[in-house]
ZATI-135329 format. One line per 10 residues: their letters; for each residue x, y, z of N, C-alpha, C. Coordinates in steps of 0.02 Angstrom, whole numbers, always signed. Layout:
A> X,Y,Z,X,Y,Z,X,Y,Z ~ ...
REM end
This chain:
MGYGVGIYIS> +178,+327,+1,+181,+332,-72,+251,+318,-97 ~ +301,+338,-60,+370,+327,-81,+385,+253,-88 ~ +363,+213,-39,+374,+141,-44,+330,+111,-99 ~ +272,+138,-109,+230,+114,-164,+265,+123,-231 ~ +296,+180,-241,+334,+193,-302,+390,+142,-308 ~ +427,+132,-254,+482,+84,-256,+460,+14,-271 ~ +404,-7,-241,+379,-75,-251,+358,-88,-322 ~ +323,-41,-354,+299,-57,-421,+348,-40,-476 ~ +399,+0,-461,+451,+13,-511,+505,-41,-511 ~ +518,-71,-453,+573,-119,-445,+572,-177,-495
PNIGAGPRDG> +515,-207,-510,+517,-264,-556,+532,-246,-629 ~ +534,-182,-645,+546,-158,-714,+495,-186,-764 ~ +432,-187,-743,+380,-210,-788,+333,-154,-809 ~ +355,-93,-800,+316,-36,-821,+305,+13,-765 ~ +296,+75,-783,+284,+128,-735,+231,+174,-763 ~ +198,+211,-719,+148,+259,-741,+181,+317,-777 ~ +141,+362,-804,+169,+417,-844,+219,+461,-806 ~ +202,+481,-746,+247,+525,-708,+309,+487,-686 ~ +301,+425,-664,+359,+386,-644,+401,+367,-704 ~ +370,+353,-760,+407,+338,-821,+449,+398,-843
LMLVLVKKTG> +419,+457,-840,+455,+519,-856,+514,+527,-808 ~ +503,+514,-745,+557,+519,-696,+615,+472,-713 ~ +599,+410,-729,+651,+361,-745,+690,+380,-808 ~ +655,+405,-858,+688,+426,-920,+734,+486,-906 ~ +710,+535,-869,+751,+594,-854,+811,+577,-811 ~ +803,+531,-764,+860,+510,-723,+912,+477,-768 ~ +889,+434,-813,+936,+399,-857,+970,+446,-906 ~ +932,+492,-936,+960,+537,-986,+1004,+592,-957 ~ +986,+619,-899,+1023,+675,-870,+1076,+654,-820 ~ +1069,+595,-792,+1115,+574,-739,+1101,+606,-672
ASVKKVRTTI> +1047,+644,-668,+1028,+676,-605,+998,+623,-558 ~ +995,+638,-495,+968,+591,-446,+892,+588,-450 ~ +865,+533,-425,+792,+525,-422,+761,+581,-382 ~ +793,+599,-326,+762,+651,-284,+758,+718,-319 ~ +809,+736,-357,+807,+800,-392,+755,+799,-448 ~ +756,+746,-487,+710,+742,-544,+638,+738,-520 ~ +624,+693,-472,+554,+685,-450,+529,+747,-414 ~ +571,+779,-374,+550,+841,-340,+535,+895,-391 ~ +576,+901,-443,+564,+951,-495,+498,+937,-531 ~ +486,+874,-548,+423,+856,-582,+364,+873,-538
EVVVAIVGWL> +366,+854,-474,+310,+866,-429,+297,+940,-418 ~ +351,+980,-411,+342,+1052,-402,+313,+1084,-465 ~ +338,+1064,-523,+311,+1092,-586,+237,+1074,-594 ~ +220,+1011,-580,+149,+990,-586,+106,+1029,-536 ~ +130,+1039,-476,+91,+1077,-426,+81,+1149,-449 ~ +133,+1180,-476,+127,+1249,-500,+79,+1253,-559 ~ +84,+1207,-606,+39,+1207,-664,-33,+1197,-640 ~ -43,+1151,-593,-110,+1141,-566,-137,+1203,-532 ~ -95,+1238,-495,-115,+1299,-462,-132,+1353,-514 ~ -92,+1358,-567,-106,+1407,-620,-172,+1394,-655
FGGPIGIGTV> -192,+1330,-658,-257,+1313,-687,-314,+1319,-637 ~ -299,+1343,-577,-351,+1356,-528,-360,+1302,-476 ~ -316,+1253,-474,-321,+1199,-425,-297,+1223,-356 ~ -322,+1190,-304,-301,+1210,-237,-232,+1182,-220 ~ -196,+1219,-180,-131,+1197,-154,-139,+1193,-78 ~ -139,+1131,-53,-145,+1120,+19,-80,+1092,+47 ~ -82,+1075,+110,-23,+1049,+144,-2,+983,+113 ~ -49,+941,+93,-33,+877,+61,+4,+887,-5 ~ -18,+936,-44,+15,+951,-107,+87,+973,-96 ~ +97,+1015,-47,+164,+1040,-31,+208,+983,-6
LIALFLGQIA> +182,+941,+38,+221,+886,+65,+241,+837,+10 ~ +194,+820,-33,+210,+774,-88,+261,+805,-135 ~ +251,+868,-153,+296,+901,-200,+367,+904,-172 ~ +374,+916,-108,+441,+926,-80,+475,+862,-55 ~ +435,+811,-36,+465,+754,-3,+457,+687,-39 ~ +412,+680,-86,+404,+615,-120,+467,+595,-157 ~ +499,+642,-190,+561,+627,-226,+616,+607,-178 ~ +619,+639,-120,+670,+622,-71,+661,+551,-46 ~ +599,+533,-33,+584,+466,-8,+594,+413,-63 ~ +569,+427,-122,+576,+379,-178,+649,+366,-195
HYTIPQCRNF> +691,+416,-186,+763,+409,-200,+792,+351,-159 ~ +768,+342,-99,+794,+289,-55,+753,+224,-60 ~ +688,+230,-72,+647,+170,-72,+654,+128,-136 ~ +668,+159,-193,+675,+121,-255,+733,+71,-249 ~ +793,+92,-228,+846,+42,-220,+832,-9,-165 ~ +800,+13,-110,+783,-34,-57,+737,-88,-82 ~ +685,-68,-117,+636,-116,-143,+668,-161,-197 ~ +712,-133,-238,+746,-173,-289,+791,-226,-256 ~ +828,-207,-204,+870,-255,-168,+828,-309,-135 ~ +772,-289,-105,+728,-338,-73,+699,-386,-125
LMKIIDKSEE> +679,-360,-182,+653,-403,-235,+706,-452,-259 ~ +767,-430,-266,+821,-475,-288,+834,-530,-236 ~ +829,-514,-172,+836,-566,-120,+780,-618,-126 ~ +720,-594,-137,+663,-640,-144,+673,-685,-206 ~ +694,-656,-261,+705,-694,-322,+760,-746,-311 ~ +815,-727,-280,+870,-773,-267,+848,-831,-223 ~ +809,-817,-171,+784,-870,-127,+737,-917,-163 ~ +693,-889,-205,+645,-931,-241,+681,-976,-292 ~ +735,-952,-321,+773,-994,-368,+810,-1049,-333 ~ +832,-1038,-271,+865,-1090,-232,+817,-1146,-213
EVTF> +754,-1128,-201,+704,-1177,-180,+680,-1221,-237 ~ +686,-1197,-298,+662,-1235,-356,+715,-1286,-375 ~ +694,-1349,-377,+739,-1403,-399,+707,-1439,-457 ~ +748,-1457,-506,+721,-1491,-564,+748,-1562,-568
REM end
């Protein structure tokens, strides 16, 4: 999931509601992706639990580690995308 977040956020063509909130909070607060995303995931898990939703091992793993992974995968995917774009521009001749 962390690489999935990185792959679809990298082109800057839109993000889902939770990822969009993460990007706005990172930009406005200057906090890291891992702190912001982990906070969002933990808050959502707690709210879900308060509404009677189950909390399993998957919920805990996502809440605690998705932000950590996304923090590293977003720049990796962005760098990879830029390499692809640069190569494709070199191949195009007019």
